[in-house]
N, C-alpha and C positions, 0 to 999 in steps of 0.2 A: 233173450234168456228163456230157457225152459225150466219150469218148476216141477218139483216132485209133489205127488199127492200125499195126503196124510194117511199113514197106515194106522190100524187100530192100536198098535203098540205105541206109536208116537203120540197119538191122540190121548191115550191114557197117561203118558209121561208128562205131557203139557198140562193136562187137567190136574194132575197130582201136585204141580207147583203151587197152585192157588187153592186147591180143594175142589172136589167135583161139584159142590153146590154152587160154585161161581163159574162153572163152565156150561155152555149151552151146546149140547151134542147134536149131531145130525138127526138122531132119532126124535128130537123134540122139534117137530116141524112148526108148531105154533110159536114156540119161543124164538125160533130162528127168524120168523117173518119180520120182526121189528128191525133186525140188523141187515135186511136185504136192500134197504132203500134209504135215501135221505129226502130232502125237499126238492130235488132236481127232477122236474118233469115227472114222468111215470116210469123211470128206470128201476130195474130190480136185478140184483145179482146175489146168488146164494153162496155164503161162505161154507167151508167144511167144518168150522169150529169157531165158537165165540168164547173168548176168555175175558174175565173181569178181575184183573189183578188189583191189589191194594196199595202197592208201593213200588219204588224203583228197583228194589232187590228182586222182586218177583218178575218184573218186566225184563230185567237183565237176564235172568235164567231162561225166560221164554225166548228172548231174542237170540241168545247163544244157541239154543237148541234148533231154532228155525234157520239160523244162518248155517249151522253145520249140515242141516238136512235139505237146504235150499227150498224152504217153504215160504210162500209169500205171506206178508203180514200187513194188514190194513188198519192203521190206527183210527179210532172213532171216538168222537165226543158225543154231543147230543143228537147228531144226525139232522141238523137244521141247515146244512150247506146247500148251495145252489149251483155247484159246478160238478157234482158227482165225486167229490174228493174222498168221501168215506165209503165208497162202494167197492166191494171185494170182487173186482172184475176178473181176477185170476183165481178165485176161490181162496183156499188156504185159511188163515186165521184172521178173524176180526178181533182186534185188541181194544176193548172198550175201557175208557178212563172213568166210567161213571162212579166207581168206588173211591177214586182219588178226589174227594170232594170236601177237603178241610180248608178253612181259613186258619192258617197256622199262627200268624201274628199280624197285628196292626200296630206299627211302630209310630206313635204320634210325635215323638221327638224328632225323628228323621223324615217324617212324611213318607213312609214306606209301608208296604204290606207284603207278606209272603203267603202264597196260596198254592193249592193244588189245582191241576188243570180241569178237574171235573166240577168245579164250583160254577153255579149258574151266574151269569154276568149281573143280572139285576140283584141277586142275593148279595153279591160282593159290593155292588154300588150302595145298597141300602145299609150294609154293615159299616162302611166307611163314612157315609153321610151321618150316621148316628154319632160319629166321633168328630163331626164338623169338617170332614175331609171329602175329597171328590175324586172319583175315577170317571172321566168323561166319556170314553168310547161306549156307544150305546146302539148297536145294530138293532134293526126292527124286531129281531127274535130274542132280544135281551132277556125276556122272561123265561126262556127255555134253553138258549144256547149256552155252551160251556166256554170258559175263559181259554182253555187250551185250543179249542177250535177257532176262537177269535185270533189267537196268535198265529195259528197255522195259515190263516188267510190275511193277516194284518187288517182285520175288520175296522170299519170306520163308524158309519152311522151319521145321524143328523148333526151332531155337535162337533164333528171333525173339522168343520169350517173354521171354528175359533180355536179349538183345543187340540186338534191333531188326531191321528189314528192310533191303533193299538201299539204299533212299534214305538211311538213317542213316549210310552209310559213303562217300558220294560227295561229294567236295569240288569237283570241276571236271570239265568234259567238253569235248572238241573235237567239234563237230558240223558236218555239211554240211547246209545248208538246202535245201528243195525247189527253190529258185531257183539253187542252186549256190554260194552264199557259204559260206566256211569261217569259223567263229568259235568262240571259247571262251565258256563260259557263266558262268564265275565266276572264282575265284582259288584258289590252293593253300594256303588258310588255314582254320583252325578257326572263325574268327568273320568274318562278312562282312555288313555292313549297308549295302552300296553298291548302291542301286537294287533293282529287282525280282529275285526269286530265280529266274533262268532255269534254273539247274541242276535245282532241284526240279520246275519246270514240265515239263522234258523227261523226267524220270524218271516212268515210268508212263504216258507218252503213247502207248505201243504202236506206235512207229515211224510216227506220223502227222504229226509236226512236224519231224523232222530225222533224219539218219543219224549215229549215234554212231561216231566214229573213234578217239578216245582217251578214257581214263577215269583220273582221279586219285582213288584211294581213301585214306581214312584207315584205319589199322590200330590194333590194341590188343595188349598183351602176351598171349601164349598161356597159358591155364590148363592146367597139365600133369596135374592129377589129376581123375578123375571116378568117379562111382559110378552104376550103372544098375540099376534094379529094374523088374520086371513085376508088376503088381498086378491080380489077378482080382476082379471084382465079380459078385454074383449078380443085380444089377439095373442095367440100362444107365443109368437116370437117376441112380442113386447115384454111378456113376463120374463123370458130368458134374458132379454137385453137389460131389464131393470136390475138384474143381479149385479153385474159389474159396476153399474152406476151407483149402487148403494155403497159399494166398497170405495169407489172413487170419491164419495162424499165424506170419507173418513170414518164410516161406521163398520164395525166388525160384529155382525150378529152371532149369537151362540148357535143359531140354526137358521138355514135359509133353504126351504124345500119347495120344489116345483111339482105341481100335479095338474095334468090336463083334465079337461071336462069329464071324459069317460072314467078316469081314475076316481074322481070324486063321486060321480053318479053310481058307479058299480059298488064302491065301498060303502056309500051311504045305505044302499039297498042291502048289502051283505050284513051290515051291522044294525040295520033297522033304525037309523038315525033320522030319516025323513028330511034330509037337507033339501032345500029348494033353491035353485039357481035361476037367475034371469036367463032368458033365451039366448042373449048375445054374449054371455060369459063363456069364454073358451078355455081358460086356465086360471090357476090360483098359485100364489106364493104364500107359504106358511113361514112367517118370520118370527123369530124369538130373540129377544134381547135379555141378557142377564148381567148381574153384578151385585154390588153391596148396597147401593143407594138408589131408591126408587125415583127420586127427583132427577137424578142423572139419567136414568133410563127413559123417563118421559122426555127429557131434552133430546136424547138420541132418537126417540120415536118421532119427534117433531122434524128432525132432519131427514128421517126416512120418508115422512109424509111429503116433504118438499121435493124429494126425488120422484116420488110416485105421481105427483101432480103433473109431471111432464109426460106421463103416459095416459093411455085411454083405459082408466080403471073404473070399476063400479064402486059400490058402497063397501068400505073397509070395516071388517068386524074385528073389534078388540075384545078379547076374552076378559070378562069382568070377574069371573069366579074361577076357583080351582077346578070345578066340575067342567066348565066350558073349555078350559085349557086341556084337561084330560080327554075330553071328547075330540078336540081338534087333533091331538096327538094320536089318539086311538084311530081316528080316520086315516091319518098318514101311515101309521105303522101296519095297517091291515090292507093296504092296496094290493100287495102281492097275493095275499090269501083270497081277496075278492076276485082278482083276475083269474086265479087258478080255479075258483069255483064256477066260473062262467064257461071255460073252455080249456081244452088242451093248449098248452102255451110253451114258448121258449122265452127265457129272460136273458137279455144281453146287458152286460154291466159295463157300459162304455164310459170313458172319461176323457175330457178335453180341457184345455185352458178355458176358464169360465167365460171369457169374452167371446169365445167361439160357440157357445151354447146355441144361439139363434141359428147359426149356420148348420150345426149338427141336427137340430130338430127339423129344420126345413129339409135337409138332405134325407133324413130318415123317412119323412112323409113322401118325398118324391120317389125314393127307392121302393117304398111300399106300394105306391101306385103302379110302378113298372112290373113288380112281381106279384101284384094282386094279393097282398097281405095287409091285415089291419094291425096297427100297433097302438098300445096304450103306454104313454110315456110319463114318467115321474122320477123323482130322485133328489139327490143332494146337490141342488143347483149352486149352492155357495162354493163348492169345490169342484164344479164342472162334471160331476158324476151323474150321468143320466141312465136310469134303468129303462130299457126298451122291452116291453112285454109284447111279443108277437103271438097273437091268438090264432088258433087254427080255424075256428069258425067253420065256414063252408068250403075251405080249401080241400081239394082231393088228397087222398093219401099219397098219391104219386107226386103231386106238386109239393106237398109238405116234406116229403123225404128227399126229393131230387132237385126241385126248383128253388125252394127256400134257402138251402145252404149257399147258393150263389148270391142271393140277396143279402144274407148275413155277411158274406165276404165283402160286398160293396160297402156295407155299413162300417165294417172294421177298417177298410182302406180309407174311407172318409175320415174316421177318427184319427188315424195315423197321419194323414195329410194335413190335419188341423193341429198337429203337435200333440195329439193324445195317444191313447193306447186302448187295448181291448178288454181290460178288466181293471176296475178301480178298487174293489174290495171283495169280490166273490171268488177270485182265483181262477186258475186255468183248469185244474182238475182233469176230468174226463171229457166233458162236453165241449170245452173250448180248445182242446188239444189240437184238432185239425187246423186251427186258425193261427197258431202261435207264430208261424213263419211270416205272417203279415206284420207283426209288431216287432219281432226280434230277427236280427240278421244272423248269418252263419257263424260269425265270430262270437257273438253273444251266446248262441246255443252251444257252441263248442266248449266255451268256458263253463257253462252251467252243467253240461253233461260230464265234464271232467270233475267238477265238484261232487256231483252225484256218485261217480265211480269211486272217488276217494273215500267218501263217507260210507258207501254201501257197495262194496266190491262185487257182491253177488246179486245186487238189484232186487232184494227181497222186500224192501220197505215201501209200501204203497205203490207197487208197480202199475204201469199203465196210465200214470198221471203226469201231466205237464208236457212231457216229450212224446 
């Protein structure tokens, strides 16, 4: 698909829809910079125009005009993505949802909430907790990411292991289609067998099928008690193997996170926490149990201890205070930032059945030895989601650009051979696009391309992503 460039006349017409004060024009080089990148590596793409609409009606008018003139439109939330999904790779318009930031209603009777996509995830979580309710999905960037972006990638986070990911909490959405129509995707009910499930189709579509303008979430009661422990292992693979054994013992933690030694050391330095590890400790599991009764949590913790006794573990730290809990979670949530501060890196978001985690970790290290790259691994071990941070370090630019992609292909082939796939929560976007054929066959891709064509006949919405 060939796109047209924005003429001065069309630029003025688009800006007039929302008011020029909410448009960033090409002449504002400094204002444009924020919208040229997300958190994916060091990639930058310059849009021709940034628009910050306030409602679905304005977005509808923008989309109609861009559809008529074949102008590419890249929807953007907070720009915290890790797959290049919010990058304007074909120029055109960046459509920012930052002004759609209202919590419209929290319905305590029906345990539902209606919000706009520009609400920060943590702000929403705290608002419903104040009502005794809970929205569990909590990606590491929850303090800055937008709910709309979470839907676009079907984000998960640490508590997905017990509570599920974003898609499990969405009942209905208002969306603007690439051709400008405004529609709802479902109904505000817990059960719905009326036609195709358009709501779930739009979730995880990475902004390629429609622009989300309202979301209806289901909520659950808030579990007020929790217990957090940090468990050191002398062998990385044993830490991975312990994960499935905990579940086999009948325990479902609210979080079960894996961090290898470098992940903790780098992050401790990055945050200035001064953590000291024994020389022989190679990996840690961060385990959280939650519920309503602390006595029951202690009983579950005893069962977890019984499982851990069968492995070669060091001294287990149980957080005694809220400050200790916060520090442990701050450590885990900042691993990605710490790795990024050390070196240019690529983050691969692999996922396998959790019992296969030891095989995946061993395979990643073996592939790294063959291709001469260092990896720092961590992630949501409870649901088999391992984040593999490949750091450039001393690798030559030629090896980084030409040799490393072959190593990444081997990692992805290993994931698929183990019954997994190439992305658990970060999406395909731009950077994983070359590898999608490893995970999906031609029949699957044909169906997906057909869906894209039906929703977006001129291919203007977030072009260059996924396929």
